[in-house]
C-alpha positions in Angstrom: -19.5 -47.3 -0.4 -18.5 -44.1 1.5 -16.5 -41.5 -0.7 -14.1 -39.7 1.1 -12.3 -36.7 0.8 -9.1 -35.5 2.7 -7.7 -31.8 3.4 -4.3 -31.1 4.6 -1.5 -33.9 3.3 0.6 -33.3 5.9 2.2 -34.7 8.9 -0.6 -36.6 10.7 -2.6 -37.3 7.1 0.0 -40.2 7.0 -2.0 -41.9 10.3 -4.9 -41.4 8.4 -4.9 -42.2 4.6 -3.5 -46.0 5.1 -6.6 -46.4 7.1 -9.0 -45.3 4.7 -6.7 -47.0 1.8 -7.8 -50.6 3.8 -11.3 -50.2 4.6 -13.8 -52.2 2.5 -16.5 -50.0 3.3 -15.0 -46.6 2.3 -12.8 -45.3 -0.6 -10.6 -42.2 -0.1 -11.2 -40.6 -4.2 -9.9 -37.2 -3.7 -7.0 -35.2 -1.7 -6.7 -31.7 -1.3 -3.0 -29.4 -0.2 -1.8 -26.2 -1.3 1.4 -28.0 -2.1 1.3 -30.5 -5.6 4.1 -32.2 -4.3 2.3 -33.6 -1.2 -0.1 -35.5 -3.1 2.4 -37.0 -5.8 2.8 -40.2 -4.0 -0.8 -41.1 -3.7 -1.6 -42.5 -7.3 -5.6 -43.1 -8.7 -6.7 -39.8 -6.6 -8.3 -36.4 -7.7 -5.9 -34.0 -6.4 -6.9 -30.2 -5.5 -5.2 -27.4 -4.8 -8.6 -25.6 -4.1 -10.6 -26.7 -1.1 -13.8 -25.2 -2.9 -13.3 -26.6 -6.2 -13.0 -30.2 -4.4 -16.6 -29.6 -2.6 -18.0 -28.4 -6.1 -16.7 -31.0 -8.0 -16.6 -34.2 -5.7 -20.1 -36.1 -4.1 -18.4 -36.7 -0.9 -19.9 -38.4 2.0 -17.0 -37.7 4.7 -14.2 -35.1 4.5 -11.2 -36.0 6.8 -9.9 -32.8 8.1 -5.9 -33.0 8.8 -4.8 -28.9 8.5 -3.4 -27.0 10.9 -5.4 -26.2 13.9 -6.5 -22.5 13.1 -8.1 -23.8 10.2 -10.3 -26.4 11.5 -13.6 -25.1 12.2 -13.9 -22.4 9.4 -13.3 -25.7 6.9 -15.6 -28.3 8.9 -18.3 -25.5 8.8 -17.9 -25.2 5.2 -17.9 -28.8 4.4 -21.2 -29.4 6.6 -23.6 -27.0 4.8 -23.0 -28.8 2.0 -24.4 -32.2 3.6 -21.0 -33.8 4.3 -20.1 -35.6 7.6 -16.9 -34.5 9.0 -13.9 -35.9 11.0 -11.4 -33.6 11.8 -7.9 -33.6 13.9 -7.5 -32.4 17.1 -8.4 -29.9 18.6 -11.6 -28.4 17.2 -10.2 -24.9 17.3 -8.4 -22.2 19.7 -11.8 -20.9 20.7 -14.4 -22.6 22.7 -17.5 -20.4 21.1 -16.6 -22.4 17.8 -18.1 -26.0 19.6 -21.2 -24.4 19.6 -20.5 -23.1 16.0 -19.3 -26.5 14.4 -22.0 -28.5 16.0 -25.0 -26.2 15.8 -24.3 -26.7 11.7 -23.7 -30.2 12.2 -27.2 -30.5 13.8 -28.8 -27.9 11.1 -27.9 -30.0 7.9 -28.0 -33.1 9.7 -24.4 -34.4 9.5 -22.3 -36.2 11.8 -19.0 -34.8 13.3 -16.3 -36.1 14.8 -13.4 -34.3 16.4 -10.2 -37.3 16.3 -9.1 -37.2 20.0 -7.2 -40.2 19.3 -6.6 -41.5 23.2 -10.0 -42.2 23.7 -9.7 -44.9 21.1 -5.8 -45.8 22.4 -6.0 -49.3 24.0 -4.0 -48.5 27.5 -6.1 -45.6 28.2 -9.3 -47.6 26.9 -8.0 -50.3 29.5 -7.6 -47.5 32.3 -10.8 -45.9 31.8 -12.4 -49.7 32.0 -10.6 -50.2 35.3 -11.5 -46.6 37.1 -15.2 -47.4 35.8 -15.1 -51.0 37.3 -13.4 -50.4 40.6 -11.6 -53.1 40.0 -8.6 -52.0 42.0 -10.4 -50.0 44.2 -10.9 -46.1 44.4 -8.4 -43.9 42.5 -6.0 -42.2 44.5 -3.8 -40.3 42.5 -2.5 -39.8 39.1 0.6 -38.4 36.4 0.3 -37.9 33.1 3.5 -36.8 30.8 3.8 -35.9 27.3 7.1 -34.9 26.5 9.4 -34.0 23.5 11.2 -31.4 21.3 10.4 -28.4 19.1 8.3 -29.1 16.0 10.5 -28.0 13.6 9.2 -29.6 10.5 5.7 -27.8 10.6 4.5 -26.2 7.2 5.2 -22.4 7.6 6.7 -22.9 11.1 2.6 -22.6 11.5 2.9 -25.3 14.9 5.3 -22.7 16.5 3.1 -19.6 15.8 1.0 -19.1 19.3 -1.8 -18.0 17.5 -2.0 -20.6 14.5 -1.3 -23.6 17.2 -1.8 -22.4 20.9 1.8 -24.1 21.2 1.9 -27.3 23.9 -1.4 -26.5 25.4 -3.4 -27.1 22.5 -1.5 -29.5 20.2 0.4 -31.8 23.5 -1.2 -31.3 26.5 -4.8 -31.4 25.0 -4.3 -35.2 24.6 -4.0 -35.8 27.7 -6.4 -33.5 29.3 -9.1 -34.3 27.0 -8.7 -38.1 27.9 -9.6 -36.7 31.9 -12.5 -35.4 31.0 -13.3 -37.7 28.9 -12.6 -40.6 31.6 -13.0 -38.9 35.0 -15.1 -35.5 34.3 -14.5 -31.6 34.5 -11.7 -30.7 36.8 -10.9 -27.7 38.8 -7.0 -26.5 38.0 -5.1 -26.0 41.2 -1.7 -25.9 40.0 0.1 -24.6 36.6 3.1 -23.4 35.7 4.4 -22.6 32.6 8.0 -21.4 31.0 7.7 -20.0 27.3 10.6 -19.2 25.7 10.7 -18.8 21.6 12.1 -22.2 20.6 10.5 -24.0 23.7 7.2 -24.3 26.1 7.2 -26.1 29.1 3.5 -26.7 31.7 3.0 -28.3 34.4 -0.7 -28.6 36.1 -2.5 -30.2 38.8 -6.1 -31.2 38.2 -8.8 -31.5 41.1 -11.4 -34.1 40.8 -12.5 -34.1 43.9 -11.5 -37.4 45.2 -8.4 -37.9 43.5 -6.3 -35.3 42.0 -3.8 -35.5 38.6 -0.7 -34.0 37.7 0.5 -33.6 34.0 3.6 -32.2 32.2 4.2 -31.5 28.7 7.1 -30.0 26.7 8.3 -28.8 23.3 12.1 -28.7 24.2 14.4 -27.0 22.2 16.5 -29.9 23.0 16.7 -33.2 20.6 14.7 -34.9 23.7 12.8 -38.5 22.7 9.1 -38.4 22.5 7.6 -40.2 24.9 3.6 -40.2 26.3 3.1 -42.2 29.9 0.9 -42.8 32.6 1.0 -44.1 36.5 -2.2 -44.1 38.5 -2.2 -45.1 41.8 -5.6 -47.1 43.1 -6.0 -48.5 46.2 -5.0 -52.1 45.4 -2.9 -51.5 42.5 -0.8 -49.0 40.7 -1.7 -49.3 36.8 1.9 -48.2 34.7 1.9 -47.2 31.1 5.8 -46.3 31.2 9.1 -47.2 29.4 7.0 -49.0 26.6 5.3 -51.3 28.9 1.6 -51.7 30.3 1.9 -53.3 33.7 -0.3 -53.5 36.7 1.4 -54.0 40.0 -0.9 -55.4 42.4 -1.2 -54.7 46.5 -1.0 -58.7 47.0 2.4 -58.2 45.2 1.6 -59.5 42.3 2.5 -58.2 38.8 0.7 -58.0 35.4 2.5 -57.3 32.5 0.0 -56.6 29.8 2.6 -54.7 27.8 2.3 -54.8 23.5 5.1 -57.5 23.0 4.9 -58.1 19.4 5.1 -61.6 18.5 4.2 -61.8 14.6 1.3 -59.7 14.3 -0.4 -60.5 17.5 -0.4 -58.9 20.9 -1.2 -59.8 24.1 -4.8 -61.5 24.9 -5.5 -58.7 27.3 -4.4 -55.9 25.5 -4.4 -56.8 21.3 -2.3 -54.5 19.2 -4.0 -52.1 17.4 -4.1 -48.9 15.4 -6.0 -46.4 17.5 -6.1 -44.0 14.5 -7.8 -46.6 12.7 -10.0 -47.3 15.7 -11.3 -43.7 15.9 -11.8 -43.8 11.8 -13.8 -46.9 11.9 -15.6 -45.8 14.9 -16.8 -42.7 12.8 -17.3 -44.2 9.3 -19.7 -46.9 11.0 -21.5 -44.2 12.5 -22.2 -42.5 8.9 -23.0 -45.7 7.8 -25.8 -46.8 10.7 -26.6 -43.5 11.0 -25.7 -44.1 14.8 -25.0 -40.7 16.9 -21.5 -39.7 17.5 -22.0 -40.0 21.2 -17.9 -41.2 21.7 -17.1 -37.3 22.0 -19.6 -34.7 23.5 -19.2 -31.0 23.0 -19.6 -30.1 26.6 -16.1 -32.1 26.9 -14.5 -30.3 24.2 -16.1 -26.9 25.5 -14.6 -28.1 29.0 -11.1 -28.7 28.1 -10.8 -25.0 25.4 -11.8 -23.4 28.7 -9.6 -24.9 30.9 -6.6 -24.4 28.1 -7.4 -20.7 26.9 -7.0 -20.2 31.0 -3.9 -21.1 31.0 
C-alpha cells in the first residue's frame, strides 16, 4: 500500500484528493497547507502547516504537489532528496533550468518524478493524437486550439495574478495546449505572437510551425465574466476533427459524421470515447509506475524544456 502525502490544499487539490481516496493500492495519509481551515473537511488525515515537519514525521512513498507554481521545483527537490517519489502539478517551474535540477535529483536519489500535464491523459486529446499517429484520415494540414476564461480572482494571496509567481496566462493556461502540441506533434517554431496584458487581464495569440502544418492558438484571462472554454479543431486531408461546444465530432470528407461526444447515459459514455477522469488517469499512471518500478516515459524532460523555452521567449 502506497503512503501518500499532499501539499497545497488549494483549488486543484480538489481534483487530486478524491482520486487518492478511492484508490485501492494507495492511502492518502497526510496533508500540508499553511491554512489549517483548508484541511478541516478531510477527516482521518494527519495535517501539517510545516512541510519540513511532514517530511520528518511521515514515511511517504509519494508526494503530490498542488502548490502555487513558483514553489513546485524547490518542494519537489526537497522531497526527492528524502527518497520520496513526486507527482507535481503543472508547470514544473517558470525556469527552464529547473527541469534539469529536478530530474537530476530524481536520478540521484533513484525516485520517480512526473509533472501532471493532464491533457496527455484527456480522452479527446488522446484520440486526436491517435488519429495523427495512425494517419487514419491522412496528413494533418492545420489546427486551432483555444483556452479562454476569466481572470482567476479566487487564488490564495492573488498569486495567480502575480507574474513572478504564476507566469500569468502563458504558464498557467496556454501551457496546457502547448505541452500537448509538443507531446503529440514535436517541437515547433513560433511564427507569430501577439499579447495584450493589463493588470486584470491577459491574452495571447500564437502560431506554431511544425513543418508540414501549423497550429493557431489563443489563451486568455479576461477581466469580464467570460465562461471558460477549452476547444480544438484539426483539419486532416480526409476529415475535420472537432472538439467544440462540448461535442467531439469527426466530419469526414465523404459527407459522413462521427459523433464521439461523451453523452452521459447513467455512468457510461460512448463506446468509442468512454467517460473518464483525466486527473484520475494521470494519478493512476504515476502510481502504477511507482508500484511496478517502470519508467515515467509519458513525460520527457526534453519536452518540458522545449515548452518552457518557448514560454520564456514570449
